[in-house]
N, CA, C and O atoms as CSV, one atom per row, in Angstrom:
chain,resi,resn,atom,element,x,y,z
A,1,MET,N,N,82.158,36.126,148.720
A,1,MET,CA,C,83.083,36.488,147.674
A,1,MET,C,C,83.055,38.117,147.533
A,1,MET,O,O,82.119,38.893,147.725
A,2,ARG,N,N,84.329,38.351,147.154
A,2,ARG,CA,C,84.413,39.773,147.113
A,2,ARG,C,C,84.912,40.178,145.423
A,2,ARG,O,O,85.828,40.946,145.132
A,3,HIS,N,N,84.225,39.592,144.673
A,3,HIS,CA,C,84.405,39.871,143.302
A,3,HIS,C,C,84.094,41.477,142.820
A,3,HIS,O,O,82.988,41.992,142.986
A,4,ARG,N,N,85.076,42.079,142.290
A,4,ARG,CA,C,84.716,43.494,141.680
A,4,ARG,C,C,84.318,44.441,142.883
A,4,ARG,O,O,83.517,45.349,142.660
A,5,VAL,N,N,84.858,44.265,144.181
A,5,VAL,CA,C,84.344,45.149,145.225
A,5,VAL,C,C,85.842,45.964,145.424
A,5,VAL,O,O,86.936,45.444,145.643
A,6,THR,N,N,85.529,47.364,145.280
A,6,THR,CA,C,86.842,48.108,145.244
A,6,THR,C,C,86.695,49.191,146.375
A,6,THR,O,O,85.570,49.685,146.456
A,7,THR,N,N,87.489,49.568,147.117
A,7,THR,CA,C,87.476,50.360,148.102
A,7,THR,C,C,88.822,51.164,148.311
A,7,THR,O,O,89.810,50.429,148.307
A,8,ASN,N,N,89.059,52.395,148.479
A,8,ASN,CA,C,90.283,53.182,148.432
A,8,ASN,C,C,90.426,53.150,149.974
A,8,ASN,O,O,89.808,53.934,150.695
A,9,ASN,N,N,91.373,52.089,150.496
A,9,ASN,CA,C,91.575,51.963,151.850
A,9,ASN,C,C,92.514,52.928,152.511
A,9,ASN,O,O,92.623,52.984,153.736
A,10,LEU,N,N,93.205,53.701,151.665
A,10,LEU,CA,C,94.239,54.681,152.129
A,10,LEU,C,C,95.333,54.378,153.072
A,10,LEU,O,O,95.850,55.172,153.858
A,11,SER,N,N,95.641,53.062,152.891
A,11,SER,CA,C,96.557,52.494,153.985
A,11,SER,C,C,96.218,52.598,155.534
A,11,SER,O,O,97.070,52.743,156.410
A,12,ARG,N,N,94.969,52.511,155.723
A,12,ARG,CA,C,94.683,52.664,157.011
A,12,ARG,C,C,93.690,51.471,157.323
A,12,ARG,O,O,93.304,50.764,156.392
A,13,THR,N,N,93.241,51.222,158.723
A,13,THR,CA,C,92.439,50.359,159.066
A,13,THR,C,C,91.144,50.865,158.848
A,13,THR,O,O,90.921,52.003,158.435
A,14,GLY,N,N,90.229,49.965,159.144
A,14,GLY,CA,C,88.873,50.430,158.911
A,14,GLY,C,C,88.225,51.583,160.107
A,14,GLY,O,O,87.397,52.454,159.838
A,15,SER,N,N,88.765,51.360,161.312
A,15,SER,CA,C,88.429,52.308,162.334
A,15,SER,C,C,89.266,53.590,162.162
A,15,SER,O,O,88.854,54.622,162.691
A,16,HIS,N,N,90.361,53.593,161.492
A,16,HIS,CA,C,91.007,54.918,161.234
A,16,HIS,C,C,90.376,55.551,159.978
A,16,HIS,O,O,90.081,56.747,159.972
A,17,ARG,N,N,90.176,54.783,158.958
A,17,ARG,CA,C,89.366,55.389,157.887
A,17,ARG,C,C,88.014,56.139,158.339
A,17,ARG,O,O,87.732,57.256,157.904
A,18,LYS,N,N,87.197,55.432,159.253
A,18,LYS,CA,C,86.091,55.910,159.735
A,18,LYS,C,C,86.169,57.147,160.615
A,18,LYS,O,O,85.245,57.950,160.737
A,19,ALA,N,N,87.299,57.229,161.192
A,19,ALA,CA,C,87.723,58.636,162.084
A,19,ALA,C,C,88.090,59.635,160.954
A,19,ALA,O,O,87.582,60.753,160.870
A,20,LEU,N,N,88.945,59.181,160.158
A,20,LEU,CA,C,89.411,60.325,159.065
A,20,LEU,C,C,88.241,60.787,158.278
A,20,LEU,O,O,88.206,61.983,157.986
A,21,ALA,N,N,87.198,59.944,157.861
A,21,ALA,CA,C,86.092,60.437,157.181
A,21,ALA,C,C,85.249,61.484,158.097
A,21,ALA,O,O,84.946,62.571,157.605
A,22,ARG,N,N,84.896,61.181,159.332
A,22,ARG,CA,C,84.392,61.762,160.277
A,22,ARG,C,C,84.828,63.386,160.285
A,22,ARG,O,O,84.145,64.386,160.070
A,23,ASN,N,N,86.271,63.230,160.628
A,23,ASN,CA,C,86.989,64.540,160.906
A,23,ASN,C,C,87.202,65.351,159.730
A,23,ASN,O,O,87.186,66.575,159.855
A,24,LEU,N,N,87.453,64.671,158.298
A,24,LEU,CA,C,87.428,65.617,157.094
A,24,LEU,C,C,85.882,66.203,156.901
A,24,LEU,O,O,85.703,67.337,156.456
A,25,ALA,N,N,84.808,65.349,157.266
A,25,ALA,CA,C,83.638,65.797,156.935
A,25,ALA,C,C,83.256,67.086,158.086
A,25,ALA,O,O,82.691,68.133,157.770
A,26,CYS,N,N,83.652,66.770,159.285
A,26,CYS,CA,C,83.575,67.760,160.384
A,26,CYS,C,C,84.179,69.219,159.910
A,26,CYS,O,O,83.618,70.315,159.902
A,27,ALA,N,N,85.622,68.827,159.486
A,27,ALA,CA,C,86.407,70.202,159.020
A,27,ALA,C,C,85.608,70.915,157.862
A,27,ALA,O,O,85.602,72.146,157.880
A,28,ILE,N,N,84.945,70.265,156.874
A,28,ILE,CA,C,84.620,70.901,155.459
A,28,ILE,C,C,83.081,71.422,155.959
A,28,ILE,O,O,82.570,72.393,155.400
A,29,ILE,N,N,82.533,70.860,156.817
A,29,ILE,CA,C,81.246,71.572,157.338
A,29,ILE,C,C,81.617,72.814,158.180
A,29,ILE,O,O,81.017,73.887,158.113
A,30,GLU,N,N,82.577,72.573,158.908
A,30,GLU,CA,C,82.974,73.888,159.536
A,30,GLU,C,C,83.340,75.039,159.094
A,30,GLU,O,O,82.971,76.145,159.489
A,31,HIS,N,N,84.247,74.716,158.067
A,31,HIS,CA,C,85.022,75.642,157.553
A,31,HIS,C,C,84.635,76.171,155.986
A,31,HIS,O,O,85.069,77.162,155.399
A,32,GLU,N,N,83.715,75.207,155.546
A,32,GLU,CA,C,83.251,75.171,154.182
A,32,GLU,C,C,84.500,75.179,153.019
A,32,GLU,O,O,84.160,75.372,151.851
A,33,ARG,N,N,85.750,74.999,153.290
A,33,ARG,CA,C,86.776,74.832,152.523
A,33,ARG,C,C,88.018,74.558,153.223
A,33,ARG,O,O,88.496,75.322,154.061
A,34,ILE,N,N,88.624,73.253,152.800
A,34,ILE,CA,C,89.542,72.820,153.333
A,34,ILE,C,C,90.646,72.520,152.247
A,34,ILE,O,O,90.370,72.504,151.048
A,35,GLU,N,N,91.982,72.270,152.767
A,35,GLU,CA,C,92.979,71.915,151.799
A,35,GLU,C,C,93.442,70.577,152.360
A,35,GLU,O,O,93.720,70.450,153.553
A,36,THR,N,N,93.534,69.408,151.329
A,36,THR,CA,C,93.754,68.178,151.867
A,36,THR,C,C,94.333,67.592,150.612
A,36,THR,O,O,94.356,68.239,149.565
A,37,THR,N,N,94.834,66.282,150.719
A,37,THR,CA,C,95.366,65.521,149.452
A,37,THR,C,C,94.345,65.207,148.749
A,37,THR,O,O,93.199,65.139,149.196
A,38,LEU,N,N,94.666,64.999,147.635
A,38,LEU,CA,C,93.707,64.704,146.338
A,38,LEU,C,C,92.910,63.394,146.717
A,38,LEU,O,O,91.685,63.321,146.815
A,39,THR,N,N,93.729,62.472,146.895
A,39,THR,CA,C,93.178,61.202,147.189
A,39,THR,C,C,92.251,61.004,148.431
A,39,THR,O,O,91.271,60.259,148.423
A,40,LYS,N,N,92.723,61.854,149.652
A,40,LYS,CA,C,91.267,61.906,150.621
A,40,LYS,C,C,90.206,62.536,150.019
A,40,LYS,O,O,89.083,62.049,150.151
A,41,ALA,N,N,90.401,63.693,149.278
A,41,ALA,CA,C,89.199,64.571,148.842
A,41,ALA,C,C,88.180,63.462,148.024
A,41,ALA,O,O,86.980,63.319,148.256
A,42,LYS,N,N,88.935,62.762,147.064
A,42,LYS,CA,C,88.092,62.072,146.148
A,42,LYS,C,C,87.610,60.983,146.938
A,42,LYS,O,O,86.476,60.608,146.640
A,43,ALA,N,N,88.281,60.278,148.029
A,43,ALA,CA,C,87.757,58.931,148.634
A,43,ALA,C,C,86.560,59.574,149.454
A,43,ALA,O,O,85.582,58.833,149.545
A,44,HIS,N,N,86.449,60.851,150.086
A,44,HIS,CA,C,85.526,61.072,151.161
A,44,HIS,C,C,84.475,62.316,150.449
A,44,HIS,O,O,83.730,63.011,151.140
A,45,ARG,N,N,84.557,62.400,149.349
A,45,ARG,CA,C,83.470,63.158,148.635
A,45,ARG,C,C,82.049,62.659,148.703
A,45,ARG,O,O,81.052,63.321,148.992
A,46,PRO,N,N,82.127,61.278,148.363
A,46,PRO,CA,C,80.502,60.604,148.590
A,46,PRO,C,C,79.972,60.627,149.988
A,46,PRO,O,O,78.761,60.560,150.200
A,47,PHE,N,N,80.832,60.717,150.917
A,47,PHE,CA,C,80.391,60.621,152.470
A,47,PHE,C,C,79.970,62.146,152.838
A,47,PHE,O,O,79.117,62.311,153.711
A,48,VAL,N,N,80.487,63.133,152.262
A,48,VAL,CA,C,79.957,64.422,152.566
A,48,VAL,C,C,78.746,64.798,151.991
A,48,VAL,O,O,77.894,65.507,152.527
A,49,GLU,N,N,78.688,64.191,150.639
A,49,GLU,CA,C,77.605,64.418,149.823
A,49,GLU,C,C,76.436,63.850,150.506
A,49,GLU,O,O,75.403,64.488,150.710
A,50,LYS,N,N,76.616,62.741,150.821
A,50,LYS,CA,C,75.276,61.928,151.395
A,50,LYS,C,C,74.852,62.675,152.869
A,50,LYS,O,O,73.705,62.617,153.313
A,51,LEU,N,N,75.811,63.285,153.456
A,51,LEU,CA,C,75.399,63.828,154.724
A,51,LEU,C,C,74.653,65.091,154.285
A,51,LEU,O,O,73.559,65.190,154.842
A,52,VAL,N,N,74.956,66.111,153.411
A,52,VAL,CA,C,74.062,67.087,152.871
A,52,VAL,C,C,72.839,66.629,152.391
A,52,VAL,O,O,71.856,67.284,152.736
A,53,THR,N,N,72.647,65.563,151.605
A,53,THR,CA,C,71.316,64.921,151.138
A,53,THR,C,C,70.721,64.816,152.200
A,53,THR,O,O,69.595,65.311,152.251
A,54,LEU,N,N,71.290,64.117,153.445
A,54,LEU,CA,C,70.351,63.959,154.607
A,54,LEU,C,C,69.948,64.937,155.386
A,54,LEU,O,O,69.013,64.687,156.147
A,55,ALA,N,N,70.564,66.325,155.393
A,55,ALA,CA,C,70.450,67.630,155.797
A,55,ALA,C,C,69.375,68.189,155.049
A,55,ALA,O,O,68.721,69.038,155.654
A,56,LYS,N,N,69.087,67.966,154.072
A,56,LYS,CA,C,68.273,68.669,153.082
A,56,LYS,C,C,66.809,68.302,153.580
A,56,LYS,O,O,65.877,69.033,153.245
A,57,GLU,N,N,66.639,67.441,154.190
A,57,GLU,CA,C,65.117,67.108,155.042
A,57,GLU,C,C,65.421,67.244,156.264
A,57,GLU,O,O,66.249,66.475,156.752
A,58,LYS,N,N,64.807,68.279,157.059
A,58,LYS,CA,C,64.964,68.314,158.380
A,58,LYS,C,C,63.909,67.940,159.104
A,58,LYS,O,O,62.812,68.497,159.149
A,59,ASN,N,N,64.383,66.662,159.859
A,59,ASN,CA,C,63.345,65.835,160.957
A,59,ASN,C,C,64.271,65.536,161.752
A,59,ASN,O,O,65.475,65.767,161.647
A,60,LEU,N,N,63.651,64.964,162.637
A,60,LEU,CA,C,64.255,64.310,163.953
A,60,LEU,C,C,65.218,63.088,163.486
A,60,LEU,O,O,66.429,62.999,163.689
A,61,HIS,N,N,64.405,62.202,162.833
A,61,HIS,CA,C,65.209,60.864,162.277
A,61,HIS,C,C,66.518,61.384,161.667
A,61,HIS,O,O,67.623,61.119,162.142
A,62,ASN,N,N,66.308,62.171,160.540
A,62,ASN,CA,C,67.511,62.392,159.898
A,62,ASN,C,C,68.884,63.199,160.858
A,62,ASN,O,O,70.090,63.010,160.697
A,63,TYR,N,N,68.285,64.014,161.746
A,63,TYR,CA,C,69.258,64.602,162.662
A,63,TYR,C,C,69.864,63.575,163.497
A,63,TYR,O,O,71.046,63.701,163.819
A,64,ARG,N,N,69.186,62.579,163.881
A,64,ARG,CA,C,69.889,61.339,164.744
A,64,ARG,C,C,70.743,60.587,163.725
A,64,ARG,O,O,71.869,60.252,164.093
A,65,ARG,N,N,70.399,60.325,162.661
A,65,ARG,CA,C,71.286,59.526,161.727
A,65,ARG,C,C,72.371,60.403,161.539
A,65,ARG,O,O,73.442,59.905,161.887
A,66,ALA,N,N,72.452,61.845,160.987
A,66,ALA,CA,C,73.613,62.483,160.856
A,66,ALA,C,C,74.573,62.350,162.432
A,66,ALA,O,O,75.763,62.057,162.549
A,67,LEU,N,N,73.803,62.603,163.265
A,67,LEU,CA,C,74.674,62.481,164.781
A,67,LEU,C,C,75.512,61.115,164.698
A,67,LEU,O,O,76.742,61.088,164.752
A,68,ALA,N,N,74.862,60.218,164.588
A,68,ALA,CA,C,75.312,58.799,164.437
A,68,ALA,C,C,76.369,58.611,163.483
A,68,ALA,O,O,77.455,58.122,163.795
A,69,ILE,N,N,76.108,58.943,162.472
A,69,ILE,CA,C,77.264,58.827,161.387
A,69,ILE,C,C,78.534,59.870,161.585
A,69,ILE,O,O,79.658,59.659,161.128
A,70,MET,N,N,78.119,61.119,162.407
A,70,MET,CA,C,79.293,61.745,162.564
A,70,MET,C,C,79.939,61.769,163.994
A,70,MET,O,O,80.685,62.649,164.425
A,71,GLY,N,N,79.556,60.747,164.589
A,71,GLY,CA,C,79.997,60.423,166.033
A,71,GLY,C,C,79.967,61.605,166.835
A,71,GLY,O,O,80.939,62.067,167.432
A,72,ASN,N,N,78.545,62.183,166.823
A,72,ASN,CA,C,78.288,63.015,167.911
A,72,ASN,C,C,79.173,64.329,167.938
A,72,ASN,O,O,79.630,64.798,168.980
A,73,HIS,N,N,79.372,64.894,166.631
A,73,HIS,CA,C,80.000,66.107,166.448
A,73,HIS,C,C,78.840,67.213,166.327
A,73,HIS,O,O,78.609,67.619,165.188
A,74,GLU,N,N,78.178,67.676,167.264
A,74,GLU,CA,C,77.026,68.162,167.447
A,74,GLU,C,C,76.881,69.704,166.618
A,74,GLU,O,O,75.922,70.150,165.990
A,75,ASP,N,N,78.237,70.306,166.891
A,75,ASP,CA,C,78.280,71.681,166.328
A,75,ASP,C,C,78.244,71.475,164.606
A,75,ASP,O,O,77.618,72.159,163.796
A,76,ALA,N,N,78.932,70.561,164.403
A,76,ALA,CA,C,78.938,70.191,162.778
A,76,ALA,C,C,77.537,69.893,162.191
A,76,ALA,O,O,77.068,70.358,161.152
A,77,VAL,N,N,76.989,69.073,163.014
A,77,VAL,CA,C,75.650,68.525,162.679
A,77,VAL,C,C,74.654,69.592,162.791
A,77,VAL,O,O,73.744,69.494,161.968
A,78,ASN,N,N,74.588,70.593,163.600
A,78,ASN,CA,C,73.795,71.646,163.868
A,78,ASN,C,C,74.021,72.569,162.563
A,78,ASN,O,O,73.044,72.797,161.848
A,79,LYS,N,N,75.144,73.046,162.269
A,79,LYS,CA,C,75.593,73.885,161.141
A,79,LYS,C,C,74.988,73.208,159.564
A,79,LYS,O,O,74.554,73.809,158.581
A,80,LEU,N,N,75.149,71.894,159.784
A,80,LEU,CA,C,74.836,71.070,158.613
A,80,LEU,C,C,73.280,71.146,158.311
A,80,LEU,O,O,72.837,71.225,157.165
A,81,PHE,N,N,72.484,71.113,159.471
A,81,PHE,CA,C,71.105,71.224,159.289
A,81,PHE,C,C,70.504,72.593,159.240
A,81,PHE,O,O,69.399,72.770,158.728
A,82,ASN,N,N,71.119,73.445,159.696
A,82,ASN,CA,C,70.510,74.790,159.971
A,82,ASN,C,C,71.314,75.606,158.779
A,82,ASN,O,O,70.684,76.588,158.387
A,83,VAL,N,N,72.251,75.445,158.301
A,83,VAL,CA,C,72.931,76.376,157.333
A,83,VAL,C,C,72.977,75.720,156.047
A,83,VAL,O,O,72.473,76.242,155.053
A,84,LEU,N,N,73.677,74.370,156.012
A,84,LEU,CA,C,73.909,73.889,154.836
A,84,LEU,C,C,72.594,73.354,153.954
A,84,LEU,O,O,72.337,73.559,152.767
A,85,GLY,N,N,71.956,72.701,154.817
A,85,GLY,CA,C,70.696,71.979,154.315
A,85,GLY,C,C,69.836,72.787,153.616
A,85,GLY,O,O,69.586,72.464,152.454
A,86,PRO,N,N,69.251,73.924,154.155
A,86,PRO,CA,C,68.569,74.884,153.441
A,86,PRO,C,C,69.418,75.696,152.249
A,86,PRO,O,O,68.763,76.073,151.277
A,87,ARG,N,N,70.596,75.929,152.281
A,87,ARG,CA,C,71.298,76.402,151.206
A,87,ARG,C,C,71.180,75.359,150.068
A,87,ARG,O,O,70.946,75.857,148.966
A,88,PHE,N,N,71.279,74.181,150.106
A,88,PHE,CA,C,71.246,73.209,149.022
A,88,PHE,C,C,69.978,72.670,148.719
A,88,PHE,O,O,69.931,71.735,147.920
A,89,LYS,N,N,69.036,73.067,149.179
A,89,LYS,CA,C,67.526,72.653,149.278
A,89,LYS,C,C,67.136,72.150,147.661
A,89,LYS,O,O,66.547,71.103,147.393
A,90,ASP,N,N,67.569,73.063,146.770
A,90,ASP,CA,C,67.011,73.063,145.668
A,90,ASP,C,C,67.968,72.242,144.696
A,90,ASP,O,O,67.509,71.698,143.692
A,91,ARG,N,N,69.191,72.180,145.000
A,91,ARG,CA,C,70.304,71.458,144.291
A,91,ARG,C,C,69.898,69.958,144.242
A,91,ARG,O,O,69.474,69.530,145.316
A,92,PRO,N,N,69.936,69.195,143.351
A,92,PRO,CA,C,69.833,67.762,143.125
A,92,PRO,C,C,70.977,66.766,143.470
A,92,PRO,O,O,70.891,65.538,143.463
A,93,GLY,N,N,72.050,67.514,143.770
A,93,GLY,CA,C,73.470,66.856,143.994
A,93,GLY,C,C,74.465,67.678,143.501
A,93,GLY,O,O,74.300,68.728,142.879
A,94,GLY,N,N,75.734,67.033,143.876
A,94,GLY,CA,C,77.049,67.851,143.569
A,94,GLY,C,C,77.209,69.122,144.320
A,94,GLY,O,O,77.391,70.236,143.828
A,95,TYR,N,N,77.112,68.793,145.636
A,95,TYR,CA,C,77.393,69.830,146.556
A,95,TYR,C,C,78.780,70.229,146.664
A,95,TYR,O,O,79.037,71.394,146.967
A,96,THR,N,N,79.768,69.332,146.435
A,96,THR,CA,C,81.164,69.825,146.715
A,96,THR,C,C,81.821,69.986,145.258
A,96,THR,O,O,81.371,69.664,144.158
A,97,ARG,N,N,83.176,70.664,145.659
A,97,ARG,CA,C,84.019,70.437,144.385
A,97,ARG,C,C,85.296,70.448,144.835
A,97,ARG,O,O,85.648,71.063,145.841
A,98,ILE,N,N,86.176,69.653,143.989
A,98,ILE,CA,C,87.690,69.362,144.125
A,98,ILE,C,C,88.349,70.157,143.262
A,98,ILE,O,O,88.202,70.017,142.048
A,99,LEU,N,N,89.186,71.124,143.816
A,99,LEU,CA,C,90.072,71.795,143.011
A,99,LEU,C,C,91.616,71.290,143.092
A,99,LEU,O,O,92.168,71.399,144.187
A,100,LYS,N,N,92.269,70.804,142.119
A,100,LYS,CA,C,93.486,70.377,142.215
A,100,LYS,C,C,94.535,71.298,142.299
A,100,LYS,O,O,94.652,72.090,141.365
A,101,LEU,N,N,95.412,71.357,143.344
A,101,LEU,CA,C,96.479,72.661,143.241
A,101,LEU,C,C,97.954,72.326,142.679
A,101,LEU,O,O,98.582,71.317,143.001
A,102,ALA,N,N,98.347,73.177,141.922
A,102,ALA,CA,C,99.508,72.911,141.058
A,102,ALA,C,C,100.847,72.448,141.867
A,102,ALA,O,O,101.659,71.675,141.359
A,103,THR,N,N,101.003,73.005,143.201
A,103,THR,CA,C,102.090,72.564,143.670
A,103,THR,C,C,101.977,71.346,144.487
A,103,THR,O,O,101.051,71.309,145.297
A,104,PRO,N,N,102.743,70.386,144.403
A,104,PRO,CA,C,102.527,69.254,145.645
A,104,PRO,C,C,102.875,69.787,146.822
A,104,PRO,O,O,103.275,70.942,146.972
A,105,ARG,N,N,102.695,68.733,147.925
A,105,ARG,CA,C,102.741,69.036,149.453
A,105,ARG,C,C,104.311,68.801,149.518
A,105,ARG,O,O,104.770,67.810,148.950
A,106,LEU,N,N,105.127,69.658,150.174
A,106,LEU,CA,C,106.451,69.697,150.494
A,106,LEU,C,C,106.740,68.434,151.693
A,106,LEU,O,O,106.114,68.320,152.747
A,107,GLY,N,N,107.587,67.757,151.329
A,107,GLY,CA,C,108.119,66.637,151.916
A,107,GLY,C,C,107.748,65.111,151.399
A,107,GLY,O,O,108.576,64.201,151.374
A,108,ASP,N,N,106.387,64.980,150.997
A,108,ASP,CA,C,106.352,63.699,150.128
A,108,ASP,C,C,105.707,63.855,149.113
A,108,ASP,O,O,105.083,62.876,148.706
A,109,LYS,N,N,105.639,64.969,148.450
A,109,LYS,CA,C,105.202,65.284,147.014
A,109,LYS,C,C,103.787,64.705,146.728
A,109,LYS,O,O,103.450,64.286,145.621
A,110,ALA,N,N,103.052,64.721,147.745
A,110,ALA,CA,C,101.490,64.325,147.502
A,110,ALA,C,C,100.704,65.338,146.846
A,110,ALA,O,O,100.871,66.519,147.152
A,111,ASP,N,N,99.830,64.981,145.941
A,111,ASP,CA,C,99.151,65.809,145.240
A,111,ASP,C,C,98.073,66.565,146.125
A,111,ASP,O,O,97.136,65.908,146.580
A,112,ARG,N,N,98.165,67.787,146.358
A,112,ARG,CA,C,97.007,68.757,147.152
A,112,ARG,C,C,95.689,68.922,146.476
A,112,ARG,O,O,95.564,68.602,145.294
A,113,ALA,N,N,94.779,69.367,147.116
A,113,ALA,CA,C,93.365,69.758,146.508
A,113,ALA,C,C,92.862,70.643,147.522
A,113,ALA,O,O,93.222,70.615,148.699
A,114,ILE,N,N,91.884,71.553,146.946
A,114,ILE,CA,C,91.102,72.245,147.996
A,114,ILE,C,C,89.612,71.512,147.430
A,114,ILE,O,O,89.225,71.272,146.286
A,115,PHE,N,N,88.923,71.257,148.907
A,115,PHE,CA,C,87.935,70.606,148.981
A,115,PHE,C,C,86.774,71.545,149.521
A,115,PHE,O,O,86.785,71.814,150.722
A,116,GLU,N,N,85.872,72.008,148.789
A,116,GLU,CA,C,85.032,73.035,149.186
A,116,GLU,C,C,83.504,72.736,148.675
A,116,GLU,O,O,83.267,72.014,147.706
A,117,PHE,N,N,82.539,73.367,149.431
A,117,PHE,CA,C,81.220,73.482,148.791
A,117,PHE,C,C,81.017,74.307,147.750
A,117,PHE,O,O,81.633,75.373,147.736
A,118,VAL,N,N,80.182,74.001,146.756
A,118,VAL,CA,C,80.027,74.624,145.535
A,118,VAL,C,C,79.372,76.193,145.854
A,118,VAL,O,O,79.854,77.221,145.377
A,119,GLU,N,N,78.428,76.161,146.569
A,119,GLU,CA,C,77.652,77.410,146.846
A,119,GLU,C,C,78.365,77.916,148.483
A,119,GLU,O,O,78.120,77.224,149.471
A,120,ARG,N,N,79.046,78.892,148.567
A,120,ARG,CA,C,79.598,79.183,149.697
A,120,ARG,C,C,78.880,80.578,150.018
A,120,ARG,O,O,78.437,81.287,149.115
A,121,SER,N,N,78.796,80.930,151.429
A,121,SER,CA,C,78.343,82.011,151.948
A,121,SER,C,C,79.209,83.372,151.578
A,121,SER,O,O,80.439,83.387,151.643
A,122,GLU,N,N,78.455,84.454,151.201
A,122,GLU,CA,C,78.824,85.602,150.634
A,122,GLU,C,C,80.275,86.254,151.627
A,122,GLU,O,O,81.359,86.679,151.226
A,123,SER,N,N,79.768,86.118,152.936
A,123,SER,CA,C,80.682,86.562,153.757
A,123,SER,C,C,82.130,85.797,154.081
A,123,SER,O,O,83.121,86.343,154.566
A,124,GLU,N,N,82.016,84.531,153.729
A,124,GLU,CA,C,83.244,83.734,153.864
A,124,GLU,C,C,84.095,84.119,152.634
A,124,GLU,O,O,85.320,84.203,152.725
A,125,ILE,N,N,83.243,84.416,151.155
A,125,ILE,CA,C,83.854,84.518,150.172
A,125,ILE,C,C,84.803,85.866,150.003
A,125,ILE,O,O,85.791,86.019,149.284
A,126,GLU,N,N,84.140,86.816,150.943
A,126,GLU,CA,C,84.627,88.098,151.072
A,126,GLU,C,C,85.968,88.224,151.877
A,126,GLU,O,O,86.952,88.917,151.616
A,127,VAL,N,N,85.706,87.231,153.094
A,127,VAL,CA,C,86.900,87.213,153.854
A,127,VAL,C,C,88.090,86.449,153.416
A,127,VAL,O,O,89.208,86.654,153.890
A,128,THR,N,N,87.828,85.538,152.477
A,128,THR,CA,C,88.917,84.818,151.463
A,128,THR,C,C,89.404,85.729,150.644
A,128,THR,O,O,90.630,85.803,150.564
A,129,GLU,N,N,88.602,86.602,149.872
A,129,GLU,CA,C,89.208,87.500,148.913
A,129,GLU,C,C,90.030,88.631,149.605
A,129,GLU,O,O,91.068,88.983,149.045
A,130,THR,N,N,89.657,89.240,150.785
A,130,THR,CA,C,90.443,90.418,151.426
A,130,THR,C,C,91.898,89.755,151.799
A,130,THR,O,O,92.964,90.319,151.553
A,131,THR,N,N,91.779,88.469,152.433
A,131,THR,CA,C,93.181,87.906,152.942
A,131,THR,C,C,94.105,87.654,151.921
A,131,THR,O,O,95.314,87.839,152.058
A,132,GLU,N,N,93.497,87.177,150.760
A,132,GLU,CA,C,94.376,87.020,149.601
A,132,GLU,C,C,95.169,88.001,148.904
A,132,GLU,O,O,96.224,87.759,148.317
A,133,GLU,N,N,94.430,89.466,149.030
A,133,GLU,CA,C,95.132,90.710,148.400
A,133,GLU,C,C,96.101,90.992,149.324
A,133,GLU,O,O,96.866,91.941,149.146
């Protein structure tokens, strides 16, 4: 029985949702800040949070689990374990934030959002601030 089992399927098949989750997680790990739709950000936030929690304890078993989950995106998994895991070592959860943008996407009026990590590196923040000015 499937009583009270809710999943946001995003109008996609299971394999398509899995690929979308992997690609969004890879993008946010690589860039530490992405712009996507609000629904996608809300649906995939737990996926990214669980990966960061896995990376907080650096051992071979967790590394292999992350590789299996991410579908062998080795660059993203390496950054996850070498950069993001130590950065969030003392934080008990809540590694990401979702900021809703004011203007919807042109074409289909989908609500947009910025999906980013809470603590970003200073070099990326400086680069972002200089490009905005």
